[in-house]
LOMI-960811 format. One record per residue: x, y, z of N, C-alpha, C in turn; residue in three letters. Coordinates in steps of 0.1 Angstrom, whole numbers, plus 2048, in hexadecimal, padded with zeros to 3 digits. Example, Ala and Ser with C-alpha at 12.3 -4.5 7.8 and 13.67 -1.06 7.14 Angstrom:
BEGIN
8847C784E87B7D384E8847DF84EALA;8807EA8478897F584788180084FSER;
//
This chain:
BEGIN
6AC99E7D169F9987CE6959A37CDMET;68D9A27C36819AC7C16749A47C4THR;66D9A97CE6609A37D16559AA7C8ILE;6509A27BF6469A77B56389A17B8GLU;6379947BB62A98E7BD6299887CBLYS;61E98D7D261D9897E060F9827E2VAL;60F9777EA6039717EE6019737FDLEU;5F69798015F297C80F5E7972813ILE;5EB96981D5E195F8225DD963830ILE;5D296A8325CE97083E5BF97283FGLU;5B996C84A5AA96D84B5A5979852ASP;5AE9818595AA98D8605AA999856GLU;59E99F85459D9A98495A69B584CALA;5A89B98585B09C585B5BF9C2858VAL;5C49B785D5D29B385A5D49B184BVAL;5CB9AB8455CC9A98365CD9B682FCYS;5C49BF8325C49CD82C5D19D482ESER;5D69D383A5E39DA83D5EE9D4834LEU;5EF9C78335F99C182B5F89C481CLEU;5EB9C48175E99C88095ED9D6807VAL;5EB9DF8105EF9ED80E5FE9EE80EGLU;6059E78176149E881761A9E380AILE;6159D880561B9D27F96169DA7ECPHE;60B9DF7ED6069E77E160F9F47E0THR;6129FA7EC61BA057EB629A027E5ARG;62D9F57E76399F17E16389EC7D3ARG;62C9EF7CD6299EC7BF62A9DD7BCLYS;6269D57C66259C67C46189C27BFCYS;6179B77B860B9B17B56069A87C0SER;5FA9AB7C65F69A47D25EA99B7D0VAL;5EB98F7D55DF9867D55DC9827E3THR;5CF9827E75CB97E7F45C49717F5THR;5C596B8005BD95E8035B995E812ALA;5AD95A8155A895A8235A894C829ARG;5AA9428215A99348265B492C820THR;5B79218255C19178205BD913812LEU;5B09118105AB90C8035AE9177F8CYS;5AB9237FB5AE92E7F25BD92F7EFGLU;5C592E7F95D392F7F85D99247EFALA;5D59187F15DA90D7E95D690F7DAGLU;5CA9147D85C69177CA5CF9227C4GLY;5D292C7CB5DA9377C65E99327C3ALA;5EE92A7CC5FC9247CA5FC91B7BEVAL;5F19147BC5F190B7B05F09127A3ALA;5EA91E7A35E89267975F492D793ARG;5FC93379C60793C79961293B7A3GLU;61D9417A06289417AA62994F7B0SER;62F94F7BC63095C7C363F95D7C8PHE;64396A7CA65096D7D064F96C7DFASP;6449707E56439717F363596C7F8LEU;634965803627960808627965817VAL;61C96D81A61A97082860F96782DMET;61295E83760A95383B606953849LEU;5F895584C5F39548595F294585DASP;5F79428695F793486D5E992F870ILE;5E19378765D393287A5C9937870ARG;5C392E8695BA93285E5AC92A861LEU;5A192F85B59492985F59391A85BPRO;59A91685159990884D5A58FF84FASP;5AE9048585BA8FB85B5C690385FGLY;5D18FB8625DE9008665E690585AASP;5EA91185A5F291684F60091084EGLY;60490A8596119048586128F884EGLN;6068F284B6068E78416098ED833LYS;6068F98316088FF824617902822LEU;61F90482D62D90582C6348FA825LEU;62F8EE8286358E28226328E2813GLU;6268E680F6228E780062B8F17FATHR;62D8FD8006359077FA6449037F8LEU;6498FB8026578F78026598ED7F6ALA;64F8E77F16508DD7E664F8E37D8MET;64B8F07D76498F67CA6568F87C3LEU;6568F77B66638F97AE6689077B0PRO;65F9117B066391F7B265E9237C0GLU;66691F7CA6629207D866292F7DDARG;6569347E16569427E665C9437F4PRO;66094F7F766495280565795480DMET;65794E81964B94E82164D95582FTHR;64495E833644964840638960847ILE;63995A85362E95585A629960864VAL;61B96186461496A86D60C963877ILE;60C96788460496188E60196B899THR;5F59688A05F29708AB5F49698B8GLY;5F895C8B75FB9548C360994E8C2ASN;6139568C56219528C26269498CEALA;62C93E8CA6349368D46419328CETHR;64B92F8D665892B8D165791F8C8VAL;64E9158CD64D9098C664790B8B8GLU;63D9138B76379168A964191D8A0SER;6489268A665292E89E65D925898ALA;66291C8A166C91389C667909892VAL;65B9048946548FB88B65390287DALA;64F90E87D64C91587065A918869CYS;66491B87067191E86A676911864ILE;67590686B6798F98666718F585AARG;6658F985965C8F584E65F8FD841ALA;66890884366B91083766891E838GLY;66292384266093284466D939846ALA;66F94584167B94D84267A95684EVAL;66E95A85266D96385E65F961864ASP;65C96886F65196687864C97387DTYR;63F97787B63A98388062E98188ALEU;62E98889462498789F61A99389EVAL;60D99089E60399A89E6029A08ACLYS;6009AD8AD5FF9B78A260D9BC89EPRO;60E9C089261B9C588D6199D2885PHE;6249D98846239E687D6299E586FTHR;6279EF86762D9EF85963C9F085APRO;6429F68656509F68666569E8869THR;64F9E08716539D28736539CA866GLN;6489CD85E6479C68516539CA848ILE;6579D78486629DB84066F9D4844ASP;6719D385167D9CD85767E9BE853MET;6729B78546729A98506759A7841VAL;66F9B08396719AF82A6809B1827LEU;6869BA82E6959BD82B69D9B082ELYS;6999A98396A099D83D69D992832LYS;69199182D68D98882369598A816VAL;69699681269D99A8066AC997807GLN;6B299A8136C09968156C2987815SER;6BA98081B6BB97181B6BA96C80DPHE;6B09708056AF96B7F86BA96F7EFGLN;6C097B7F16CC97F7E96D79757ECGLN;6D99727F96E49687FC6E295B7F6LEU;6D59567F56D294A7EF6D594A7E0VAL;6D29557D96D49577CB6E39587C8GLN;6EB95F7D06F99607CE6FF9527D0VAL;6FB94A7DA70093D7DC6FD9347D0ASN;6F19357CB6ED92D7BF6F69317B3GLN;6F993E7B27019427A770F93D7A8LEU;71593D7B47229387B67239297B4LEU;7189227BA7189147B971690F7ABSER;70C9157A4709912796708903794ASN;7018FC79C7008EE79C6F78E9791THR;6EF8F178B6E68EC7806EE8E7775GLN;6EB8DB7706F18D67646ED8DE758ASP;6F68DF74E6F38E67426FA8DF737SER;6F78E272A6FD8DC71F70C8DE71EGLY;7108EA72471E8ED7237268E472CGLU;7208DD7367288D573F7278C673AGLY;7228C372E7218B572A72F8B0725THR;7338A572A74089F72573D897719LEU;74089D70D73D89770074B8936FAVAL;74C8866F67588816F17568746EASER;75F8706E175E8636DA76C85D6D8GLY;7768626E078485D6DE7888546E9SER;79184B6E77968426F179C8496FDPRO;7A38556FA7A985C70579F86270FALA;79486770978A86D712781861719MET;78085671277A84B719782846725LEU;78F84672479784273079684D73BARG;79585A736794865740786863747LEU;77C86074076F85E74676F853750ARG;77684874D77783D75777E841764GLN;78884A76278F84F76E786857776MET;77E86077077486877776A86077FLEU;76685577975C84C78076284678DGLU;76F84478C77683E7987788497A3ARG;77C85579F78085F7A97748677AEVAL;76A8697A675E8717AA75886D7B7ALA;7558607BA74E85D7C775785F7D3PRO;7648627D276C8637DD76D8727E1THR;7758757EC7778837F07868877ECASP;78C87F7E379A8827E079B88F7D9ALA;7A68977DB7A98A37D47AD89F7C6THR;7A88A67BC7AB8A47AE7B28B07A8VAL;7BC8AD7A07C48B77997C28B578APHE;7BC8BE7837B98BD7757C28C676DILE;7CB8C07647D48C975D7D28C674EHIS;7D48D17467D38D07387D38DE732GLY;7D48DF7257D58EB71E7C88F4720GLU;7C990171D7BE90971E7B3905713SER;7A790471879C90170F7998F270DGLY;7A08EA71579D8DB7147918D771CTHR;78C8DF7257808DB72C7828D773AGLY;78C8DD7417908D974E7848DC758LYS;77E8E77577738EB7607678E275EGLU;7658DE75275A8D574F75C8C7755MET;7688C375576C8B675B76B8B776AILE;76E8C277076D8C477E75E8C3782ALA;7558C977A7478C977D7418BB77BARG;7478B37727438A577074789D77CGLU;75289F78275689978F74C89C79AILE;7498A979B73F8AE7A57328A77A3TYR;72D8A77977208A179571F892798ARG;72A88B79772A87D79A72E87A7A9ARG;7308857B17358837BE7298837C8SER;72C87E7D472187E7DF71E88C7E3PRO;7278967E07258A47E371C8AC7D9ARG;7178A57CF7108AC7C47048B47C8ARG;6FF8B27D46F48BB7D96F88C67E2ARG;7058C77E370C8D27EB7128DC7E2GLN;7178E77E771C8F27DE7288ED7D5PRO;7288F37C97348F27C07399007BEPHE;7449047C47499127C47569127BCILE;75791C7B376391E7AB76992B7AFLYS;77792B7AF77E9377B07899367A5VAL;78994079D79394179279F949798ASN;7AA94179A7B69477A17BD951798CYS;7BB95078B7C29597817BA96677FALA;7AD9667837A59727807A497B78CALA;7A89777987A797F7A47B49867A7VAL;7B49927AA7C099A7AC7C79957B8SER;7D49977B97DD9917C37D99967D1GLU;7D59A37D27D19A87E07C39A47E4ASN;7BC99D7DC7AE9997E07AC98A7E1LEU;7B69837DC7B39747DA7B296E7E8ILE;7BA9727F27B996C7FF7AB96E805GLU;7A597A80379897D80878E974800SER;7919727F378896A7EB78895C7F0GLU;7939577F47949497F978D948807PHE;79295081078E94E81E784958824PHE;78096281C77796C82177E97782AGLY;77798082F77D98B838773990842HIS;77899584C77099C85776E9AB853GLU;7649B08597629BF85776D9C785CARG;7729D085477E9D885878B9D2856GLY;78B9C684F7989BF84D7A19C7844ALA;79C9CF83B7A49D783279B9E282DPHE;7A09EC8267989F782078E9F1817THR;7829F58197779F081176F9E4816GLY;7759DE82176E9D28277649D8831ALA;7589DC82C74E9E28347459D883BTHR;7469CB83773E9C183E7459B483DGLU;7419AA84574899D845743996838ARG;74D98E83374A987826750979827ARG;74896F82474C96182375495E817GLU;75F95781876795380D762947806GLY;7699437FB7659387F376692A7FBARG;76F92980477091D80B76491B814PHE;76092681A75492582374792281BGLU;74692980F73A927807739918802LEU;7459128007469047FB7458FA806ALA;7438FE8127438F481D7398E981AASN;73E8DC81C7378D081A7358CD80BASN;73B8D680273A8D47F47478D37EDGLY;7498D87E17558D77D975A8E57D5THR;7678E77D676D8F47D37768F17C7LEU;7748F97BC77D8F87B07879047B1LEU;7939007B279E90A7B17A390B7A3LEU;79E91379A7A191478C7AE91C78AASP;7B79167827C491C77F7CC91F78CGLU;7CD9147947D49157A17E29197A0ILE;7E99187947F791B7927F892A794SER;7EE9327937EF9417947EF9467A2GLU;7EE93E7AC7EE9427BA7FC9467BEVAL;7FD9517C580B9557CA81194C7D4SER;81E94C7D58259437DE8209467EDVAL;81E9537F081A9567FE80D950802GLY;8039507F87F694B7FB7F693C7FBLEU;8009367F48009277F3802921800GLN;80992780A80B9228177FE92181FALA;7F692B81D7E992C8247DF92181ELYS;7E09208117D891680A7DC90880ELEU;7E99068107ED8F98147E78F5822LEU;7E78FF82B7E28FC8387D38F8837ARG;7CB8FF82F7BD8FC82D7BB8EE828VAL;7C48EA81E7C28DD8187C68D2822LEU;7D08D582B7D48CB8357CB8CA841GLN;7C88D68467C08D68537B18D9851GLU;7AD8DD84579F8E184379A8EC84DARG;7A38F684F79F9018577A790D853GLU;7A19198567A79268537A193185BPHE;7A793D85A7A194986079E953855GLU;79395A85679096584D79B97084EARG;79C9778437A69838437A198D84EVAL;7A99908577A699A86279F99386DGLY;79D98686D79697F8787A097687FGLY;79C97188B7A496889379C95B896ASN;79095A89278894D89578B94388AARG;78F93788F79292C885785926880THR;78492587377891F86C77C912866ILE;7749088697778FB86476D8F8859LYS;7728F284E76A8EF84276C8E083EVAL;7628DB8377638CE8317618D0822ASN;76C8D181B76B8D480C7738CB804VAL;76E8C67F97768BF7EF77C8C87E5ARG;7898C67E37908CF7DA7938C97CCILE;7908D17C27948CD7B479B8D97AFILE;7A78D77AA7B08E27A57B38E0796ALA;7B58EB78F7B88EA7807C48F377DTHR;7CB8F07737D68F876E7D98F575FSER;7DC8FF7587E18FD74A7F08FD749ASN;7F68FE7548058FF75580B8F275BARG;8178EF75881E8E475E8228E876CASP;81A8E377681C8E778482A8E1789LEU;82E8D678583B8D07898468D9785LEU;8458DE77984F8E877484F8F477DARG;8438F9780842905789848902797ARG;8478F679C84E8F27A885D8F37A7VAL;8628ED79C8708EE7998768FC798GLU;86D90579287191379087091B79DASP;86A9157A886891C7B485C9257B5GLY;8539237AB84692B7AB83A9247B1HIS;83C9187B58319107BB8379077C6PHE;8309077D28358FF7DD8348F07DAARG;83F8E97DD83F8DA7DA8358D37E3GLN;8338D77F082A8D07F981C8D37F4ASP;8198DF7EF80B8E17EA8088D97DDLEU;8138D87D58118D07C980D8C27CCTYR;8148BC7D58118AE7D98038AD7E0TYR;8008B77E77F38B77EE7E78B87E3ARG;7E98BF7D87DF8C07CE7DF8B47C4LEU;7EB8AF7C27ED8A57B87E98967BDASN;7DF8957C57DB8887CA7D687F7BFVAL;7CD8857B77C887D7AC7C988679FPHE;7D48857987D688E78C7CD889780PRO;7C88927797C088F76D7C6897761VAL;7CB8917577D089974C7C6899740SER;7C28A573C7B98A67317C08A8724VAL;7C089F71A7C78A070E7C28AB705PRO;7CB8B26FE7C68BC6F57BE8B66E9PRO;7B68BF6E37AC8BA6D87B48B46CDLEU;7C08B96CA7C88B46BE7CC8A56C1ARG;7CD8A16CD7D18936D07C588A6D1GLU;7B988F6CF7AD8866CF7A488A6C3ARG;7A98886B77A188D6AB7938876AAPRO;79187B6B07848756B077987E6B6GLU;77D8876BF7748906C677089C6BEASP;7788A06B47758AC6AC7688AC6A6ILE;7658A169F7588A069874C89F6A2GLN;74E8976AC7448956B77418A26BDVAL;74B8A96C17498B66C87438C16BELEU;7488C06B27438CA6A87348C86A6GLY;72F8BB6A47218B96A37198BD6AFASP;71F8BA6BB7188BE6C77168CD6C8TYR;7218D46C67218E36C77178E96BCPHE;7178E36B070F8E86A57008E76A9LEU;6FC8DB6AF6EE8D96B36EB8E36BEGLU;6F48E56C86F18ED6D36F08FC6CFARG;6F89016C66F890F6C26ED9126B8PHE;6E99086B16DD9096A86D190C6B1CYS;6CF9046BC6C49066C56C59146CCARG;6D19186D06D39246D76D09306CELYS;6D49306C16D293B6B96C693A6AFHIS;6BF92F6B06B392D6A86B792B699GLY;6C29256966C79246896C3916683ALA;6C19156766BE90966F6CB906666ARG;6D48FE66B6E08FA6646DF8EC65FILE;6E48EA6536E48DC64D6F18D464FLEU;6F78D665B7038CF65E70F8D5659GLY;71A8CE65A7278D36557298CE646PHE;72F8D763E7338D363173F8CA632ALA;7418C162874C8B86287598BF629ASP;75B8CB6227678D36237698D8631SER;75E8DB6387608E06467648D564FALA;75F8C964D7638BE6567728BA653ARG;7768BB6477858B964478D8C364AARG;7898D06497918DB64F7928D965EALA;7878D56657868D36737908C8677MET;7918BE66F79A8B36737A98B6670MET;7AC8BF6677B98C36647BF8CD66DLEU;7B68D66727BA8E167B7BE8DB689TYR;7C88E268F7CE8DC69B7C78E16A8ARG;7BE8EB6A77B68F06B27BF8F46BETRP;7C78FE6BD7D09026C97C79066D5PRO;7BB90B6D27B390F6DD7AA9046E2GLY;7AC8F86DD7A58EC6E17968ED6E0ASN;78E8E76E97808E66E87798F36E9VAL;77F8FD6F077990A6F177A9116E3ARG;78590F6DC7869156CF77C90F6C5GLU;77B9026C67718FB6BD7639006C0LEU;7609016CD7529066D17509146CBGLN;75991D6CD75892B6C875792B6B9ASN;75F9236B275E9226A375191E69EALA;74B9136A573E90E6A07339186A3VAL;73491F6AE7299296B172A9346A7GLU;7369396A473794469A73293F68CARG;73593268973192D67C72292C67BALA;71B92968670D928686707936684VAL;70D94068A70894E68870A95267AILE;71694F67471995466671294C65BLEU;70F94065D70A9376536FC93A64ESER;6F393F6566E69426526DD935652GLY;6D193664E6C892B64E6C9922642HIS;6C69156446C590B63A6D290A631ASP;6DD90C6386EA90A6316F490263AARG;6FE8FC6337088F563A7138FE63FGLN;7198F964A72590164F7318FE647VAL;737909642743907639750909641THR;75B90563B76890864276A916645ALA;76691F63B76892D63D760933648ALA;75492E64A74C93265675292E663ALA;75A92366376191F66F76D927672LEU;77292F66777E93666978A92E665GLY;78892465C79391B65879491B649LEU;7A09186447A191663679C908632SER;79A9056267958F862279E8EC626ALA;7AB8F06287B48E562D7B78E663CALA;7AF8EE6437B18EE6517BB8F8656GLY;7BE90264E7C890C6537C291665CGLY;7CB9206617C692A66A7C3937663PHE;7BD9356577BC94064D7B494B652GLN;7A794965479E9546577A195C663SER;7A595666E7A795D67A7B3967678GLU;7BE9626727C996B6707C6975665LEU;7BE97265B7BB97C6517B3987657ALA;7AA9846617A298F6677AA997671LEU;7B39906797BA9966847C899B680ILE;7CF9936787DD9976757E0993666ALA;7DB99B65D7DE99864F7ED99864BPRO;7F599F65380399F650809992653GLU;80498B65D80997D660806974655ALA;7FA97564F7F696C6447FF96F638VAL;80197C63580997F62A81797A62BALA;81D97B63882A97563A82B966638ALA;82096063D82095163C81E94C62ESER;81895562581695161882195460EGLU;82B95C61383696060A83F955606ALA;83F9515F98489465F585694A5F5PRO;85F9405F986D9425FA87493F5ECVAL;86E9365E48759345D886E9295D0GLY;8629255D485B91B5CD84C91D5CEGLY;8449155C88369165C88309105D4ALA;8249145D881D90F5E38199005E1GLU;81C8F75EA8178E95E88088E85E6PRO;8048E15DC7F68E05D87EE8DA5E4GLU;7E38E05E77DA8DA5F17DD8DE5FFGLY;7E88E56027EB8EA60F7EA8F9610LEU;7E58FE61B7E590C61D7F3911620PRO;7F691E61D80492261E80A92062CPRO;80192263780792164480C913648GLU;80790964180C8FB6458148F563AILE;8178FD63081F8F862582E8F6629GLY;8378F26208448F062484D8EA619GLY;8468E460F84E8DE6058528E85FBGLU;85C8E55F28608ED5E78658FB5EBASN;86A8FC5F68709095FB866912600GLY;85A90E60284F91760785291A616HIS;85092761A85292B628848923631ALA;84E91D63B84691564584491D652THR;83891E65683592466482D91A66CLEU;83191767882990E68081D916686SER;81390E68B80891469180C91D69DILE;8169196A481B9216B082092E6ABALA;82892E6A082D93A69B822944695GLU;81993E68E80D94668A80694C695LEU;8049446A07FD9496AC8059556B2GLU;8129536B381A95E6B881A96A6B0LYS;81A9696A281997469A80C97B69BARG;80197469C7F497A69E7F39826ABALA;7F997C6B67F99836C28019906C2ILE;80D98F6BB81599B6BA80E9A66B2ARG;8089A36A78029AD69F7F59B36A6ILE;7EE9AA6AD7E29AF6B47E69B96BFALA;7F19B66C67F79BF6D07FC9CC6CALEU;8029CB6BE8079D76B77FB9E06B3GLN;7F19DA6AE7E59E16A97DD9E86B5GLN;7DF9E26C17D89E86CD7E19EF6D6THR;7ED9F36D17F79FA6D97FA9F36E6ALA;7FA9E56E67FE9DE6F27F39DB6FBGLY;7E79DF6F87DB9DD7017D79CF701ASN;7D99C770B7D79B970B7C89B570AARG;7C09BD7117B19BB7107AC9BC702THR;7B09C76FB7AB9C96EE7B19BE6E4LEU;7BE9BB6E77C49B16DE7BD9A36E0ALA;7BA9A06EC7B49936EF7A69926E8ALA;79F99E6E879299F6E279399D6D3ALA;79D9A36CD79F9A16BE7A39936BBARG;7AB98D6C37AF97F6C17A49756C3LEU;79A9796CA78F9706CE7929666D9GLY;79B96A6E27A09626ED79E96A6FAILE;79F96370579D96A7127AA971716SER;7A997B71E7B59827237BE97972AILE;7B996F7327C19667397C995D72FARG;7C39597247CB95171A7D6959714THR;7D39667117DD96E70B7E9971715LEU;7E59737227EF97572D7F896872EARG;7F295C72D7FA95072F80394E723ASN;7FE95271780795170B81395A70CLYS;81196671081C97071282596B71CLEU;82096572782995F73183295472CHIS;82C94B72383394171D83E946714GLU;83B95170D84595670485195C70CTYR;84D96371785896972086195E726ARG;85A95372B86294873086B941726GLU;86794271986F93C70F87A94670AALA;87A95271088495C70C8809636FFGLY;8739646FC86F96A6F08639736F3ASP;86597D6FC85B9866FF85798F6F3ALA;84A9926F184699A6E68489A96E9LEU;8509AF6E18549BD6E48499C76E4GLU;83E9C46DE8339CE6DD82A9CE6E9CYS;82D9C56F38249C56FF8289D0709VAL;81E9D870D8209E271781F9DC725ASN;82A9DA72C82A9D37398259DD744GLU;
//
């Protein structure tokens, strides 16, 4: 936290001058007030990062101003000053919203110490807000027009008011995290923290600390105690994203927390009890992982209390146009673009394309199209990265032209009229499925980047996690890509 604007409410000239000098040296903008009336006027005119408030003022009790400050949209940090300290007044001020308490006379060193505490406290508040991310946003809106999503919405309405553990499964990009947030927003815990931990993004040697926290000295680099995600989510909701990626060893500890609602920090021996609602997501078949011995059966049943299956976008075509229009409006606002809607050819292409990346792919395609289309124009199929008949043309042409050329090579007949080469198949034309085209694009991207997965994922326009999952699927199917550097 950076303190830039300070309001000093103090009627003693000597004390006020000292505080002004201290904050001026810190290059802060300082406003002073000697009475409650002046202070209320200053607070009404502008916002402040910090308020130094004397309790005894000529026209009233400064403690009343604490209540006003606590109700402000941008609530400042407040330090109370008094020359007549009592335990009762200190407790009352802290309860009213003050973060610390100074007794006159005080020294500049004492001020510096208090300010360090205030900054540390505010930093913790901001980190918690960042982790919770409870503010609603357009990205979290559940937009749909299909019967399948209507049924899913009805299920969410039933389970959200309960404390039941929810397991959301579906392909990558279908909106599992958005559905988790929808459950949270409709739950009685909506005013408590919503904490997310991405189990696939945290390294194996750190994930236990990420879950449960650690004590100082628990391992190399643990220079101070740190609370884990379960502690941060206490009384709220914890989202375990991509739970299938948790190692078998950690699954046993996770099972204990889900059963007993208690754990110990890494390197600690004190048992910490928590009251947390669990929502888990996965894009893999967890039951198959259980059968393969990669996931504990007891943990699977503990998570699978209320399963929610999110259908892929290709199985709910009614949502394609609805989501397309929603994303178009949103990204026009974001980028300040004036777009005249989708061209008819673009709408046809959107409906014909199978969207293997689901809603996330559609969202990215529409945002790119908004940027490419310019003002006062319609979005075309080409701007979306699709052929007029909904093929995977543009993306492969940009990333893997060899794959496009291979898919277009005729075997002995002409290309069927009206179909792009990659979805043709009549009259002896070479047929390639979307899955095969996808695999070819990944192979060529990896070859072009010498097996560098991060660069390959960037070229393909997908996340490194999605690429890793695809390569894992190929290996499990006995078809590992030879160009991958393991």
